[in-house]
C-alpha positions in Angstrom: 0.2 0.4 0.2 2.8 2.5 0.7 4.4 1.8 -2.6 1.6 3.2 -4.1 1.5 6.1 -2.1 5.0 6.8 -3.2 4.2 6.2 -7.3 1.2 8.1 -6.9 3.5 10.7 -5.2 5.9 11.3 -7.9 3.2 10.9 -10.6 1.4 13.9 -9.0 5.1 15.4 -8.8 5.2 15.3 -12.7 2.3 16.4 -13.8 2.7 19.8 -11.5 6.4 20.3 -13.1 4.3 19.6 -16.6 2.2 22.6 -15.6 4.8 25.4 -14.4 7.1 24.2 -17.9 5.0 26.8 -20.0 5.2 29.4 -17.5 8.7 28.4 -17.2 9.8 28.5 -20.6 7.6 31.9 -21.4 8.4 34.1 -18.9 11.8 32.7 -19.4 11.4 33.9 -23.6 9.7 37.0 -22.5 12.5 38.4 -20.1 15.3 37.3 -23.2 13.4 38.9 -25.8 13.0 42.0 -23.3 16.6 42.0 -22.5 17.8 41.4 -26.5 14.6 44.1 -28.5 13.9 46.3 -25.6 10.5 45.3 -25.6 8.2 41.5 -26.5 4.9 41.7 -28.4 3.2 38.1 -29.2 4.8 37.8 -32.6 8.2 37.6 -31.0 6.9 34.6 -29.1 5.0 32.7 -32.0 8.7 33.0 -33.4 10.8 32.3 -30.6 8.3 28.8 -30.4 6.7 28.2 -33.8 3.6 28.8 -32.6 0.1 30.0 -33.7 -0.4 33.6 -33.0 -3.2 31.9 -31.1 -1.7 29.5 -29.2 0.8 32.3 -27.5 -2.3 34.7 -26.6 -3.7 31.8 -24.5 -0.4 31.4 -22.9 -0.4 35.0 -22.5 -3.5 34.6 -21.0 -3.3 32.3 -18.4 0.0 33.9 -17.2 -1.4 37.5 -16.8 -4.2 35.2 -14.9 -1.3 34.1 -12.7 0.1 37.3 -12.4 3.6 36.6 -14.4 2.6 38.9 -17.4 1.0 42.1 -18.1 -0.7 43.8 -21.4 -3.4 45.0 -23.3 -3.5 45.0 -27.1 -1.6 47.0 -29.4 0.8 46.7 -26.1 4.4 44.9 -24.9 4.5 42.3 -23.3 5.6 43.3 -19.6 6.8 40.7 -16.9 5.9 41.4 -13.4 7.5 41.1 -10.1 6.5 37.6 -9.9 7.4 37.3 -13.2 11.3 38.5 -13.3 11.3 36.4 -10.6 10.2 33.0 -12.1 12.3 34.3 -15.3 15.2 34.3 -13.2 14.9 30.9 -11.4 14.6 29.6 -14.4 17.6 31.0 -16.1 19.4 29.4 -13.4 17.6 26.3 -13.3 19.4 26.2 -17.0 22.4 27.2 -16.1 22.6 24.8 -13.7 21.2 21.6 -15.5 23.0 22.9 -18.7 26.8 23.2 -17.3 26.2 19.8 -15.4 25.6 17.9 -18.6 28.8 19.9 -20.4 30.7 18.6 -17.3 29.8 15.2 -18.0 31.3 15.6 -21.7 27.9 15.7 -23.5 28.5 18.2 -26.7 27.1 21.9 -25.5 24.4 21.5 -28.8 23.3 18.3 -27.2 23.1 19.4 -23.6 21.6 22.7 -24.7 18.6 20.2 -26.3 18.3 18.3 -23.2 18.3 21.0 -20.9 14.8 22.0 -22.8 13.9 19.0 -20.9 15.3 17.7 -18.0 15.3 21.6 -16.1 11.4 21.2 -14.9 11.7 18.1 -13.7 14.4 18.4 -11.5 14.6 19.0 -7.5 16.2 21.5 -5.8 17.9 19.0 -3.8 19.4 17.6 -7.5 20.0 20.9 -8.6 22.3 21.8 -5.9 24.2 18.4 -6.2 24.6 19.1 -9.9 25.8 22.6 -9.0 28.2 20.7 -6.3 29.5 18.8 -9.6 30.3 21.6 -11.7 32.4 23.7 -8.8 34.2 20.3 -8.3 34.1 19.6 -12.1 36.1 23.3 -12.6 38.4 23.2 -9.4 40.1 19.6 -11.2 
């Protein structure tokens, strides 16, 4: 019986990770686009993710309801303080996973692709171990 609860808990965590994955990817992208271009519009995100205008509009609407972005018709998308914090956390998580994979010997091109699949599913404890491993491998 205990084993079933543990399995269910792992599945709940995976579902939760998937639910936040899109938010993390989008706020990180909005932050990067603002940093590069000075502003971010729906069209920038459609190009970044190669998805339709409708898809981006729906996701931005959800992010607005969740308090991560603000926007109005014909105006750029802006991050709220919560959105900025999530973008920064996502960026650091991305860098940690990427650096860990590279430290293991994964070529950078592959590590970049794999990072996108891994970064949303790694616990904070595992991230700290990744960081420790990277730090130790850099001092050798």
